[in-house]
Each structure stands twice: as C-alpha cells, then as structure tokens.
N, C-alpha and C positions, 0 to 999 in steps of 0.2 A: 269100725264105726260107723255107725247109721247113713246111709244114702237119704240125703237130701230128695230123693227121685223116688223114694220109697212107696209102696202101696196105700198109705195114707194121704197121699199129697192129691188136694183139691178136694177133697170131700166136706161137705159141710159139718158142719160141729153137730147139728142135731142129728147128724144121719150117722154118727161114731157112737156105739154102745158105751154104755157109762161102766166107767172101770171100778174096779173092785169088787168083792163078793158080798155077800147080804152076812156068811160068816165072820170075813175077815173086820167086816165094821162091829159086829155084835163082840168080837174077839177084844176091841180096842176099848170099846165102851164098859166090858166087864173088866178089862185090865185096869180101866183107869177107876172104876169103883173099888177095886178090890187091892191093888197094888199103889194105885195113887197117879200123879200126872208123870212126877219126876221117872218112874220105874217103866212108865207105857213110853215116854218120849227114847229110852235107849232101845225099847223091844220093836220100835220103828227101823230102826236101821237095816236089820236083817230082812224086814217084810219088804222094805223098798228094795233092798240088792233084789230080792226076787223078784219086786216089781219090774225092775229095771232090765231083766233076762227077759222076760216073759211079754211086757205090753209094746210090741215093736213098734207099733204106731204113735203112741206116748212118745218113746224113744225116738222116733224120728222127727216127732212135732219139736221135741226139747231142743233137738240138735239144729233143725232150722232155724228158730230163733234167736238161741245162743251164736250161732254164726251168724245172725243179722247182726243181734246187738255188737258181737264183736268187730264186724265191719264198720258198724257205724262209729266207735269209738277206736277205730281205726289199731287195734289189738292184732298182732302179729305173733304166728298165724291166727288167722281166725277161725281155724275149724277148733270146734270146742273137744275137751278131753271126755273119757267116759266118767271121770270124778267128777267134770261140771256138771255132766248130764244128772248125774246120783246126787250132787248138792242142791240139783233144782226139784227133781223128783222128791227130795226128804223135805225140803221146804213147804212144797206141797201138803204132804203128808203131816208134816208140822201143824199146816195150817188147820187140816181139818181136825185135829186131835185139839186145837184152842177152841173151835168152834162147839166140838161137844163139850169141851171143860164149862166155856161159858153158858149152854145151856143147860149144864147139870149144878150150877149156882156158881161156880168159881170164878166167874165175871168179876163178882165184887173183890176176888183175892188177887187179880191178874194186875200187873201195872200197867195201868194204862193212861195216858197223858194226851190231852187236847195241844196242838200246834199255837192255836190260838183259840183259849175258852172263851172269850170276851165276843167273838163272832158267835161262836154257838148258842153261848148264854142270850146273848139278844136275839137273837131267832127263836129260841126257845121262851124268853119272856113276853116276846111279841105276839103270842097267840097266832098269828098269821098262818096260813098253811104257804108248803113251798114245796118244790122238785129238785130232789138229790138225786146226781147222776153220777155214779160210782162204775165200777169196771172188776173187770177179775185179776185185778192188781192189788196183792194184799188181801186182806179178808175182811171185807164187807160185812158179814154177816156176824162177826164178832162187834162192831160197829151197833148193828142191828139189837142185839141182844143186850147190850149196855143201854141203850137208850129206854129199851122195853124194861127192864131191872129198874132203873132209875125214875121211871115212870115219869120223862122229861115230856116224852111228847107221843100219840099214836102213831107210830110207822107203818105205811102199806108198801109191802113189797112189790113190785111188777115182777114177772119172771118168763122167762122162755122154759118150762120143766125139763130137764133134762139128765135128772139124777134122781129117779123116784125110790130107788134105794136111799141113798145117803140122808135123803129130805122124809125117809119112812122111820130112820132111826132116830133122827133127831125130833122128830114129831112126839115121838115117846118120851124123849127126856123133858118136855117141858111143854104143860098145856097151850103157851101162847105162841109157839113157834109157829105154828101154820094159821092162824087163824086171821092174819092180814094178809094173806099171800093170794095174790091176782094173776093169774095164769091167762097168758095170750099168745095167740098166735101173729097178731098184727093190729094195729092201732086204727081200730073202727071208730065211726061215731060214739057206740056205745060203751066203750071203753073208755072214751074223751068223757062221755058225761058222768059215768059211773066215777071218777077220778076228780073230776070238777066240784061235782059234791062233798067229796072227803077234803081238796084243798079249802073250799068255801066255810068248812067246819073247823077248820086251824090245823088241820091233820098234815102228816108229810108223808110225801110219793118218793120211792127210792127205786130206781133203776138203773142200769149195768147198760153202758153206751158203747162196749165192745163187742158187742155181736150182733150180727147179723140176723135178721127174721127168717124161721124154718120155713120158707117157701118156696115152691117150683120157681117163683117169677121173683127170686128175692134180690135178683142183679137190677131191677128196675127200680128198688127199694133203698139203694146203696148209693152212698159216692166214695170215692176213692180219694183218697187225702194223704200228706207223707207223712208216717210214720217210723221212726227208727231208719231213717233214709232209705225208705222205697213205699211206692204207692200201698195202700192198704185198703180196704174194703170195710166202711161202718155203715151201720144203719142210719138212715133217715127219721127212722118212726120215734124214736127221743125227743128230736126237735120239732117236727111236726106237733108231739103231744105236748111240747112245752108252750108252743104257740097257742095251742088252744087252750090249755089250762090259765095264761096269764096272768102266772105269778112268780114271785123271785123263784131263779135258778142258782142251785150252788153245785160244786163239785166236791166228791167226798172219797176219800181216800184211808184207809188204815195199814198202816205199814206195820213190821216188826221191826225195830231197830235197837240195838244192843238189848236183846231181851226183854224187850217193854214194849206196847203196840204204842205207836201213835196215831191219833189223828188228826187228819187235814181237812180243813173246810174252807173252800174259797167262793165268796161269792162273783158268779159268773156274770148274770145279767138280773138286772129289776124284773127283766120281760124277754120276752123271744119272739122278734117282729120278723114276718116273713111278708116281703111285697107281694104281688098276685104275680107280677111280671117279671120277677129277679126271686121266685119260689126258690129255685135248683141252686142259684148263685149266694143267696143268703144260708141256705143251709150248708154250703159247702164249706161258706167262712166261718161259719160256728162249728162245724166240724174240724175243721183244720185248727181251730183255736183249741178244741177240747184235745185234741189229739196232741198237738203243742205242750197240754199241761200234762195230759197222760204219758207222754215221755220224759219230761222232766220228774215224773216220780218213778219214773221205771227204770230212770238211770239212777233212783237214790236207791232203789231196791229193787237191782235186776234179778235176783232169784225168786221173786215173789209174781212172778208172772205165771198166772196159772190157766192160759188158754190152752191147752194140749191138743191144738190141730193146727193145720198150716195156714195161719193168719192171714197170710201176703196172696194167698193162691185167688184165680179167677173163682168165681162163684160157679157152682153147675148150672149147666142150661138144659134145657128140653131143645130137642132138634128141631132148627127154625127156629128158636127164639134169639133176638140179639140185645145184646148187652145196653143197659141204660146205667144212669148215675152220671155224675161228673169226671 
C-alpha cells in the first residue's frame, strides 16, 4: 500500500508533470471513433491497471485523499485498499473519456439532466453575465460542452493550464474547444478588466475554486479552511475576482450518478462584497462556505474527486518566506 509520506507529498499541483502520454490519449480517441464508447470503456480497465502500477505520485495522492475521506466518515479501518484506488483512477479515466465523447459530438446522446433546470433556465433567459465557480470534482468540462453545443450562452473558462497534451487532443475534436479559454497565473487588474467586459455582455465566466495559484508566493494568496475534517489551502483569487466583477455568483458541479450525468447549479451570492478593513476575514468566510458545499457534493460522489496531489499539504515556500492567509 502506498505511503502517505511518499515523494510526491507537498509538491504544488502545477509542478507535477501531466499524467498520461500523447499516444495513450490518441489511442482512446481512435478507439472511440472505431469501436465506440462502450468498447473503449472496457479498454480503460487494463490501461488504468497499468497506470496504477506505474504512477506512484498519483497513487499516493489517491491514498491520501481516500484515507482522509474514510477518517472523516468514520470508516474503519480508514486505510483504503488497492481496489479503492483502482476505482478512483478508473473514475478519472472514465471522466476523460466522457470529455472526449462530448467534444466528438456525443454530448447530445449522453444522459444528462439538471438537478434544478429552472435555476439554469432563469439565468440563461435573463441575459445577464455571471461567475460560475466549479471544482475538480466531477466533470465540469462536460457541462461546458453541453452549454456550447446547445448555444445557451457564451462560456469563458479561466484556467491554470497544466494539461497541454490533453487539451491539445480535445482542441482537435471540436473547433470551439479552446476559443474561450483564458489562461492566467494570477488575477491582476488586466484579467479583471477583460472578464468584466465579458460579464457586461451577458457572458458566463467559469473557474475552478479548488486550485491554489502556481506562484512561488502562493502561500500569501490562500486561506486554509476546513475540508473533509482537515484544514486545506484554497485560493483567494476567485473570490477577489468575483468582488471585482460585481455580478451574480453560482456554484456549478457535474456529477455522474447511476450512469447519468447530473448538473447542479446553486445560487451562491448576488455579489461578493469584501470590506477593506476585513478583507481576509470576508474571503475566509466565503471560502469556508464554498468548501462546505464542495464537501457536500464530494460525499455524494466520493470517487469523482480528481485532484491527484496532496491537497492538504502546506504550500511550498522559498527560504525565508513566511506563510500567509488565514
């Protein structure tokens, strides 16, 4: 069984190499096109088995997450089995296949439903822009493909790119895949101005709220809040951005439940307000509220948490740098 003190512990997610090889991704695409989605799903089993044996850091990260989850839910013993880690990695591989299927045009054939379709329709029909904060729980990319294919609204995805191989494959599957990607390393004034213009035109901006910025001084831009029973670092950036955009904020999750994908959209706030003299306290409160809802959905679909690094680790620091946040 992997050790939680393994060599990948404490490394920032942006410094971990992209998982999977280009030939493997192309193999899945070609298999999907030639053999169909069902046969390709079966082929994932031996591929994931090979990945389980070879990808030590991902295996350790899965172990850490599943053990924390088991501890939080009072499961005894808390240590996950190899089969649990295999199921976790298999769910991730299946989510990648679903993303490919969506951008190949199968999104129209895939069983997808909205948990609260009225809330989504109200937002779309309002013509107003909004910030949607998601996560690496479930399949947010599938939801983006659904919105684009049905032309509900223009969706702008704000990303910290760490998957150039996979994104390169997806960009070849559909012309609209990366036209509204906005890559950032930090949320500066220029980024805020660019996104504010899109919000004012009635467009949607989507960002994941569960990754810390890939900067040497990331510890100054995070707050530690409780998640699954243990303090974890979350980025302040999305909430600072939300306050600058001055627009409605929604939480957005796409989970696979019983063979169907279900989209959850929750109204989070009409606007995010940060008081100048209580800025960190306000951000901490919003982050804890977000982490609590993320935790709620994580317990609904525990094997669909796809952050394969030590999520609870202290951020790396340069010598002489002190931690910040809350």
